[in-house]
C-alpha positions as CSV (number, residue, x, y, z in Angstrom):
1,M,28.6,97.3,36.7
2,K,31.7,98.4,34.9
3,L,33.2,99.5,38.3
4,N,32.5,96.0,39.7
5,N,34.2,94.4,36.7
6,L,37.2,96.6,37.1
7,L,37.5,95.7,40.7
8,V,37.3,92.0,39.9
9,F,39.9,92.4,37.2
10,L,42.2,94.3,39.6
11,C,41.8,91.7,42.3
12,F,42.6,89.0,39.8
13,L,45.6,90.9,38.5
14,M,47.0,91.4,42.1
15,A,46.5,87.7,42.9
16,H,48.3,86.7,39.7
17,M,51.2,89.0,40.4
18,S,51.4,87.7,44.0
19,A,51.4,84.1,42.7
20,T,54.0,84.9,40.1
21,K,56.3,86.5,42.7
22,K,55.8,83.5,45.0
23,S,56.6,81.1,42.2
24,R,59.8,83.0,41.3
25,L,61.0,83.2,44.9
26,L,60.6,79.4,45.3
27,R,61.9,78.4,41.9
28,G,65.5,78.5,43.0
29,V,65.0,76.4,46.2
30,R,63.3,73.3,44.8
31,W,66.5,71.3,44.6
32,W,66.8,71.4,48.4
33,A,64.1,68.6,48.4
34,L,66.9,66.3,47.4
35,A,67.8,66.2,51.1
36,N,64.8,63.8,51.5
37,V,65.4,61.6,48.4
38,P,67.0,58.3,49.7
39,Q,70.1,57.1,47.9
40,P,69.9,59.5,44.9
41,Q,70.9,58.2,41.5
42,N,71.2,59.7,38.1
43,T,67.7,58.2,37.3
44,L,66.4,61.3,39.0
45,L,66.9,63.0,35.7
46,N,64.5,60.7,34.0
47,P,60.9,62.0,33.9
48,S,59.6,58.5,34.1
49,S,61.6,57.7,37.2
50,T,59.7,55.9,39.9
51,V,61.0,58.5,42.4
52,L,59.9,61.5,40.4
53,F,57.3,60.3,38.0
54,N,55.8,63.6,37.1
55,P,58.2,66.0,35.3
56,S,56.6,69.0,36.9
57,L,57.5,67.7,40.3
58,Q,61.2,67.3,39.6
59,P,63.3,69.3,42.0
60,L,65.9,70.3,39.4
61,S,65.5,73.0,36.8
62,R,66.3,72.2,33.1
63,K,69.7,73.9,33.5
64,Q,70.4,71.9,36.7
65,R,69.4,68.6,35.0
66,K,71.8,69.4,32.1
67,L,74.7,70.2,34.5
68,V,74.1,66.9,36.4
69,A,73.7,64.9,33.2
70,E,77.1,66.2,31.9
71,N,78.8,65.4,35.2
72,Q,77.8,61.9,36.3
73,G,77.9,61.5,40.1
74,T,77.2,65.1,41.0
75,I,73.6,64.4,41.9
76,I,74.8,62.1,44.7
77,A,77.1,64.9,46.1
78,I,74.4,67.5,45.8
79,A,71.8,65.4,47.6
80,K,74.4,64.7,50.4
81,G,75.0,68.4,50.5
82,A,71.3,69.2,50.9
83,R,71.0,66.7,53.7
84,L,74.2,68.0,55.4
85,A,72.8,71.6,55.2
86,V,69.5,70.6,56.8
87,D,71.3,68.7,59.6
88,E,73.7,71.6,60.3
89,C,70.9,74.2,60.2
90,Q,68.9,72.2,62.8
91,H,72.0,71.8,64.9
92,Q,72.8,75.5,64.9
93,F,69.3,76.5,65.8
94,K,68.3,73.7,68.1
95,N,68.0,76.1,71.1
96,R,66.1,78.8,69.3
97,K,62.5,79.5,68.8
98,W,63.0,79.0,65.0
99,N,64.9,75.7,64.9
100,C,65.0,75.2,61.1
101,P,62.0,73.0,60.7
102,T,61.5,71.2,57.4
103,S,58.9,69.1,55.7
104,D,59.5,65.6,54.2
105,D,58.6,66.7,50.6
106,S,61.0,64.9,48.2
107,H,59.2,66.0,45.0
108,G,60.4,69.5,44.4
109,G,58.5,71.3,47.1
110,N,59.8,74.0,49.5
111,I,61.1,71.9,52.4
112,F,61.7,75.0,54.6
113,G,58.2,76.4,54.4
114,K,56.8,79.9,54.2
115,I,59.9,81.5,55.7
116,M,61.5,81.3,52.3
117,L,59.0,84.0,51.1
118,K,60.5,86.5,53.5
119,G,63.8,88.2,53.2
120,C,65.0,87.7,56.8
121,R,68.2,86.6,58.5
122,E,66.9,83.0,58.6
123,T,66.6,82.9,54.8
124,S,70.1,84.4,54.6
125,F,71.4,81.6,56.7
126,I,69.6,78.9,54.7
127,Y,70.9,80.1,51.4
128,S,74.5,80.3,52.8
129,I,74.5,76.9,54.5
130,T,73.0,75.1,51.5
131,S,75.4,76.7,49.1
132,A,78.3,75.9,51.4
133,A,77.3,72.3,52.0
134,V,76.9,71.6,48.2
135,T,80.3,73.1,47.5
136,Y,81.8,71.1,50.3
137,Q,80.4,67.8,49.2
138,L,81.3,68.4,45.5
139,A,84.9,69.1,46.4
140,R,85.1,66.0,48.5
141,A,83.3,63.8,46.0
142,C,85.9,64.6,43.4
143,A,88.7,63.3,45.7
144,E,86.6,60.2,46.4
145,G,86.3,59.4,42.7
146,I,82.5,59.7,42.8
147,I,82.2,62.3,40.0
148,S,83.2,61.3,36.5
149,T,84.5,64.7,35.3
150,C,86.9,65.6,38.2
151,T,89.5,64.0,40.4
152,C,91.8,65.0,43.2
153,D,93.3,68.5,43.0
154,Y,96.9,68.0,42.0
155,R,97.7,71.6,41.1
156,Q,100.0,72.1,44.2
157,L,102.4,69.3,43.2
158,R,104.8,71.6,41.5
159,Y,105.3,73.8,44.5
160,P,107.8,72.3,47.0
161,S,108.1,74.1,50.4
162,V,109.5,74.0,53.9
163,D,107.8,74.0,57.3
164,Q,108.5,76.4,60.2
165,S,111.5,74.4,61.4
166,G,113.1,74.6,57.9
167,K,112.5,70.9,57.0
168,P,111.4,70.4,53.4
169,W,108.1,68.8,52.5
170,E,106.4,68.2,49.2
171,W,102.9,68.2,47.9
172,G,101.3,64.8,47.4
173,G,98.3,62.8,48.3
174,C,94.8,63.6,47.2
175,S,93.6,67.2,47.8
176,D,89.9,67.9,47.9
177,N,89.0,69.6,44.6
178,M,87.8,73.0,45.8
179,E,88.2,74.5,42.3
180,F,85.5,72.1,40.9
181,G,83.3,72.5,44.0
182,L,83.3,76.3,43.6
183,R,82.8,76.3,39.9
184,F,80.1,73.7,39.7
185,G,78.4,74.8,43.0
186,K,78.1,78.4,41.6
187,S,76.6,77.2,38.3
188,F,74.2,74.9,40.1
189,T,72.9,77.2,42.9
190,D,73.1,80.7,41.3
191,G,71.9,79.6,37.8
192,V,68.3,79.2,39.0
193,E,68.1,82.7,40.6
194,K,66.2,85.0,38.3
195,G,65.6,88.7,38.4
196,R,67.4,91.9,39.3
197,D,65.6,93.0,42.4
198,L,66.9,93.2,45.9
199,R,65.9,89.6,46.8
200,Y,67.8,88.3,43.8
201,I,71.0,90.2,44.9
202,M,70.6,89.0,48.5
203,N,70.2,85.3,47.4
204,R,73.3,85.5,45.1
205,H,75.3,87.3,47.8
206,N,74.5,84.7,50.5
207,N,75.2,81.8,48.1
208,G,78.6,83.3,47.5
209,A,79.2,83.9,51.2
210,G,78.6,80.2,51.9
211,R,81.0,79.1,49.2
212,L,83.7,81.5,50.5
213,H,83.5,80.2,54.0
214,V,84.2,76.7,52.7
215,Q,87.1,77.8,50.5
216,N,88.7,79.8,53.4
217,Q,88.6,76.8,55.7
218,M,90.7,74.5,53.5
219,E,93.7,73.3,55.5
220,R,97.0,71.5,54.9
221,D,97.3,67.9,56.2
222,C,100.6,66.0,56.1
223,K,102.0,62.5,56.6
224,C,105.6,61.6,57.5
225,H,107.5,58.9,55.7
226,G,110.7,57.3,57.1
227,M,112.2,54.7,59.4
228,S,111.0,54.8,63.0
229,G,109.0,57.9,62.5
230,S,112.0,59.9,61.4
231,C,109.9,61.9,58.9
232,T,112.6,61.8,56.3
233,V,110.0,62.9,53.8
234,K,106.8,64.7,54.5
235,T,104.0,64.7,52.1
236,C,101.1,67.2,52.3
237,W,97.8,67.9,50.7
238,M,94.8,70.2,51.1
239,R,91.7,68.9,52.8
240,L,88.4,70.2,54.0
241,P,87.7,70.6,57.7
242,K,84.7,69.1,59.5
243,F,81.6,70.8,58.2
244,R,80.7,71.9,61.7
245,T,83.6,74.4,61.5
246,V,81.9,76.0,58.4
247,G,78.5,75.9,60.1
248,D,79.8,77.7,63.2
249,L,81.3,80.4,61.1
250,I,78.2,81.0,59.1
251,K,76.1,81.0,62.2
252,G,78.4,83.7,63.6
253,R,77.7,85.8,60.5
254,F,74.0,85.2,61.1
255,D,74.2,86.7,64.6
256,G,76.0,89.7,63.2
257,A,74.1,90.0,59.9
258,S,73.3,93.6,58.8
259,R,70.3,95.0,57.1
260,V,69.9,95.8,53.5
261,Y,68.0,99.0,52.7
262,Q,66.2,99.8,49.5
263,G,65.3,103.3,48.5
264,K,65.3,106.0,45.8
265,S,67.8,108.6,44.9
266,N,66.9,112.3,44.4
267,D,66.2,111.7,40.7
268,G,63.8,108.8,41.5
269,R,66.1,106.0,40.5
270,L,66.3,102.9,42.6
271,F,69.4,102.4,44.7
272,L,70.6,99.8,47.1
273,L,72.5,100.4,50.3
274,F,74.3,97.4,51.9
275,L,75.2,97.7,55.5
276,L,77.4,94.7,56.1
277,E,79.8,93.7,58.9
278,E,82.3,92.8,56.2
279,V,82.2,92.5,52.4
280,K,81.6,88.8,52.4
281,G,79.3,88.6,55.4
282,L,75.6,87.7,55.3
283,C,73.0,90.3,54.5
284,S,69.3,90.2,55.3
285,V,66.2,92.2,54.6
286,F,63.6,93.3,57.2
């Protein structure tokens, strides 16, 4: 009798540990459901919202809700980023067996399904593309005046320069605010990742890889001023490329993603060995 009770207890304990691990793995991805919320407003933060009536179904964590509340307009950019990430993922994998399928859950569920419970290349790509898309949309939303706490990036205005032909040009216009996109994007996406295990490191790493690919693709755009196209004065600013450029780069990293091995050293301590194509590439666990 005692043995049976012990077995029941062990089964219960194992089921509880499995459920806890599953819950932890999916905690940081609930915000992706914003991709399916039509025309998001800051009312999403209100537990009595008609969109998200039940507080337990809200796709944002308490920390994320605080960030959004302090930066009016960011929820719109984040939702656009989530939708952009889904569309890009489905484009990049349209000819593959796994073609980035999603559900239409808009209430904090895991829209990408059971694959998020596995540490594979596909999950690496999803984390990177969602992080990149949110950073991208935040940086652009600042320049478009959508977010109350940021504006265009004017930091380059004090640096005059010359082009390859020696003609002077000056910074002007409205640069996309990559600094805000990186800072807010990191707080929003990485802040919900909990733990210190291999999966935690992988998720944070791939989030950072996505942001880096956006940052590295910023490009200078210029406009000439003068009579009859003489370009007496040329004004330049920094802008983001089409997101497809970023998606293609991250997909290239997916195809060359290396494995991450976990093992123990001679004295029994856990160690991690990352075998990456390059320092900021994607990693995956098999």
